[in-house]
C-alpha positions in Angstrom: 0.5 0.5 0.0 1.4 3.7 -1.1 2.4 6.3 1.8 0.5 9.3 1.2 1.7 10.8 4.5 5.4 11.2 5.3 6.4 12.7 8.4 10.4 12.3 9.7 11.0 13.7 12.7 9.5 16.7 12.4 10.4 20.2 14.5 8.4 23.8 13.9 9.8 26.2 16.3 8.3 30.0 16.4 10.2 32.9 18.1 8.0 34.7 20.5 9.3 38.1 22.3 7.7 39.0 25.9 8.9 42.2 27.3 11.3 42.1 29.7 10.8 45.9 30.5 9.1 49.4 30.0 11.0 49.0 26.5 13.0 45.7 26.1 11.9 43.2 24.7 13.4 39.4 25.6 13.3 36.7 22.1 12.8 33.0 23.1 11.6 30.0 21.3 8.9 27.9 21.4 8.4 24.5 20.2 5.0 23.9 18.9 5.9 20.5 17.1 8.9 18.4 18.1 10.0 15.3 17.0 6.9 14.1 14.9 7.2 11.2 13.0 4.1 9.4 11.1 3.4 7.3 8.0 -0.7 7.2 6.5 -1.3 4.6 4.2 -3.5 5.2 0.9 -7.4 4.5 1.8 -6.9 4.5 5.6 -8.9 7.4 8.0 -6.4 8.3 10.9 -8.0 10.6 13.9 -5.2 12.7 15.2 -6.2 13.7 18.6 -5.1 16.3 22.0 -5.9 19.0 23.5 -5.8 23.1 22.7 -2.5 24.0 22.3 -0.7 20.5 21.5 0.9 21.0 18.1 -2.5 19.5 15.9 -3.0 23.0 14.0 0.6 23.6 13.5 1.2 19.9 12.0 -1.7 20.0 9.8 -0.6 23.5 9.0 2.7 21.6 7.7 1.5 18.9 5.5 -1.1 21.4 3.6 2.1 23.4 2.8 1.0 26.8 5.0 4.0 26.4 7.3 7.9 25.1 6.4 8.6 23.2 9.0 11.9 24.1 11.3 13.3 20.7 10.9 12.9 17.4 9.4 11.3 16.1 6.5 7.4 16.4 5.0 6.8 14.6 1.9 2.4 14.6 0.8 1.6 12.1 -2.3 5.0 12.3 -3.1 5.9 16.0 -3.4 7.3 18.4 -0.6 4.1 20.7 0.7 6.1 23.8 0.9 8.0 23.4 -2.7 5.0 21.8 -3.9 2.6 23.0 -2.4 0.4 24.2 -6.2 0.8 20.6 -7.8 0.0 19.6 -3.9 -3.0 21.6 -3.7 -4.1 20.0 -7.1 -4.7 17.3 -5.5 -5.8 17.4 -1.6 -8.8 18.8 0.1 -8.6 20.6 3.2 -11.8 21.4 5.3 -10.8 23.9 8.5 -14.0 24.6 10.8 -13.9 27.9 10.9 -12.6 29.1 7.8 -14.2 28.7 4.9 -13.3 28.4 0.8 -16.6 29.5 0.1 -17.3 32.6 -0.9 -19.4 34.5 1.4 -21.9 36.5 -1.1 -22.1 34.0 -3.9 -25.0 31.5 -3.9 -23.3 27.4 -2.7 -23.7 26.5 -6.8 -21.0 29.6 -7.6 -18.5 28.9 -5.6 -18.3 25.7 -6.7 -18.6 26.2 -10.4 -15.4 28.7 -9.1 -13.4 26.0 -8.1 -14.4 24.1 -11.2 -12.0 26.5 -13.3 -9.3 27.3 -10.2 -8.8 23.4 -9.8 -8.9 22.5 -14.1 -11.2 19.6 -13.8 -12.8 18.3 -16.7 -16.8 19.1 -17.1 -18.1 15.7 -17.0 -16.1 15.0 -14.0 -17.1 18.4 -12.1 -21.1 17.2 -12.8 -20.8 13.9 -11.8 -19.4 14.5 -8.5 -21.2 17.5 -7.6 -24.8 15.7 -8.8 -23.0 12.6 -6.4 -22.4 14.9 -3.6 -25.9 17.5 -3.6 -27.5 13.9 -3.4 -25.6 12.3 -0.8 -25.6 16.0 1.4 -28.6 16.9 0.6 -27.7 20.0 -1.4 -30.5 20.9 -3.1 -32.7 23.1 -1.1 -30.0 25.5 -0.9 -27.3 25.3 -3.9 -28.8 28.8 -4.7 -28.3 29.9 -1.2 -25.8 32.6 -0.7 -23.6 31.5 2.1 -24.1 33.7 4.4 -27.3 32.6 4.6 -26.9 28.8 5.0 -26.4 27.4 8.8 -23.4 25.9 10.0 -24.5 23.4 9.4 -25.6 23.8 5.6 -22.3 25.7 5.3 -20.1 22.9 6.3 -21.7 20.3 3.7 -20.5 22.5 1.2 -17.1 23.4 2.5 -16.9 19.2 2.5 -18.3 19.3 -1.0 -15.6 21.8 -1.8 -12.9 19.7 -0.6 -14.0 17.0 -2.8 -15.0 17.6 -6.0 -11.9 18.0 -7.5 -11.3 13.5 -7.0 -8.0 14.6 -4.2 -6.2 11.5 -3.2 -6.2 13.1 0.2 -8.6 15.1 2.5 -7.4 16.6 5.4 -9.7 17.6 7.8 -10.2 20.6 11.3 -12.8 20.5 13.0 -15.2 19.4 10.6 -18.1 18.8 13.1 -17.8 22.2 15.9 -20.7 23.8 15.9 -23.0 21.4 14.4 -26.4 19.5 15.9 -26.2 16.2 16.1 -28.3 15.2 12.9 -25.5 17.2 11.0 -22.5 15.4 12.8 -24.3 12.5 11.8 -25.1 13.5 7.9 -21.1 14.2 7.7 -19.7 11.2 9.4 -22.2 8.8 7.3 -20.6 11.1 3.6 -17.0 10.8 5.2 -17.4 7.4 5.7 -18.8 6.6 2.7 -16.6 8.8 0.4 -13.0 6.8 2.4 -15.3 3.0 1.7 -16.3 3.7 -2.2 -13.7 6.1 -3.4 -10.3 5.0 -1.1 -10.1 8.6 0.0 -7.0 9.2 2.3 -8.4 11.2 5.7 -6.8 13.2 7.9 -8.6 14.5 10.9 -8.2 16.5 13.7 -10.5 17.0 16.4 -11.8 17.4 20.0 -14.9 15.4 19.3 -13.6 12.1 20.0 -17.4 10.4 18.8 -16.3 11.0 15.1 -12.5 9.2 16.1 -14.7 6.4 16.9 -16.8 6.6 14.3 -14.9 7.1 11.7 -11.1 5.7 12.0 -9.5 2.7 12.6 -6.5 4.1 13.7 -5.4 7.5 16.2 -2.5 9.7 16.5 -2.0 11.4 19.9 -0.5 14.5 20.4 0.5 15.6 23.3 3.2 19.6 24.2 4.2 18.4 20.1 4.8 15.0 20.6 3.5 12.0 19.6 2.2 10.2 22.4 0.3 7.4 20.6 -0.2 5.8 18.3 -2.5 3.1 17.1 -5.4 0.9 16.6 -8.7 2.6 18.2 -10.1 -0.3 19.1 -6.9 -1.8 20.4 -6.5 1.6 22.4 -9.6 1.2 24.2 -9.0 -2.5 25.0 -5.5 -2.5 26.4 -6.6 1.7 28.3 -9.7 0.6 29.1 -10.6 -2.1 31.5 -12.7 -0.4 33.9 -16.4 -0.5 33.1 -19.2 0.2 34.8 -22.3 -1.4 35.8 -25.6 0.3 36.0 -28.0 -0.5 38.2 -31.9 0.2 38.9 -32.9 -1.5 41.9 -35.8 -2.0 43.0 -35.5 0.9 45.6 -32.7 3.1 47.6 -30.9 1.6 49.1 -27.0 1.8 50.7 -24.0 1.2 48.1 -24.7 -2.4 47.9 -21.4 -4.4 49.9 -19.1 -5.8 47.0 -16.6 -8.1 46.2 -16.5 -8.0 42.4 -16.9 -3.9 42.0 -16.4 -0.5 43.9 -20.1 1.2 44.2 -19.3 5.1 42.7 -22.2 6.8 43.8 -25.9 6.4 43.5 -28.9 8.6 43.0 -32.0 6.7 44.7 -32.1 2.7 43.3 -29.9 3.7 41.0 -26.2 2.5 41.7 -22.6 3.2 39.5 -20.4 0.2 39.6 -17.2 0.0 39.0 -15.5 -3.3 38.1 -11.8 -4.4 36.2 -12.6 -7.0 33.5 -9.2 -8.3 33.6 -10.3 -9.2 37.3 -13.5 -10.0 37.1 -16.2 -10.7 34.5 -19.7 -9.1 34.5 -21.5 -11.8 34.6 -19.8 -12.3 38.6 -20.7 -8.9 38.9 -24.1 -9.1 37.9 -24.9 -12.6 40.0 -23.1 -10.8 43.2 -25.4 -7.3 42.5 -28.9 -9.6 42.0 -27.9 -11.7 45.2 -27.5 -8.5 47.0 -30.5 -6.8 45.9 -34.1 -7.0 43.6 -32.6 -4.9 40.7 -35.2 -4.3 38.2 -33.0 -3.4 34.9 -29.1 -2.7 34.1 -26.5 -1.9 31.6 -23.1 -2.1 31.6 -21.2 1.2 30.1 -17.6 1.4 28.6 -15.1 4.0 29.1 -15.2 6.3 26.1 -12.3 7.7 24.3 -12.0 10.8 25.8 -11.9 9.5 30.1 -9.2 7.0 28.6 -7.3 9.9 26.6 -8.0 12.0 29.9 -6.1 8.9 31.6 -3.1 9.1 29.4 -2.1 12.6 30.0 -2.7 12.5 33.8 -0.6 9.5 34.6 1.8 11.9 31.6 1.7 14.6 33.6 2.4 12.3 36.4 5.7 10.8 35.1 8.2 12.3 32.7 7.8 13.1 29.5 9.1 10.1 27.0 8.2 8.9 23.7 5.8 8.6 21.7 3.7 4.9 22.6 2.8 2.6 20.1 -0.4 -0.2 19.8 
């Protein structure tokens, strides 16, 4: 399988000047990205996650040629982004959640027509793609509406169409679902999943919404303080770091926390109790058996830990320890 993105020991530092007196300024260097290395293969959908200031957006800007790395090497589709930026632009699509590539005062359809000329795509292919995306993203009702009058969800669907009309081999998405309602998020996720599956488009997704990663990506990269902290399969990450599970029990009536050997009651709310147990040491069946023996149960459910909580635990353990190299899964 061909490599679409390759970063090798990439650094990015910024010079920042701070006040050191009434007149003097002190210059210091801030390292936004430090020794980042990873590859993305053709057809992958990869989630790139981390807290604010971790280095996600800086990495994306270097991959797309907006920023030049201070050290290391970046190749995208066999090109050096900052050197071959014009050629690269024709082969990638980019969506920034808080920036637009659409013309604000023009009807949406006119933005698509302008992009046809910008990318110099074949007319037949452009029309076929536009028809397909219009149907999948339900654009028909607002193609003639000026972009400034569209809702956030409508505009994001337009942004995705604009990024994909020229059949890019790689799509880079920076917070594509930020601010969207549940229905719009679902539509965006389904569209991206279909595009990856049917067209083989490689997707690099940065997001704070870890549901996006769980729904779309098999692989995730976690970055913290400019360094790759973890790189591996989403399912394996959850399996190795998500050993705590929660049994939510509804008793027939309110009761004191159940005395259990197989788990620990985290909290109670009337007849409902939340019981945490480690699946490495005991099974859900054993916990349920002990719970039903201890009290009359009306209903119960098992909650798996979400990725956000698991990442929070990794950050916490990293803060307590010393920063080390990235962890592979």
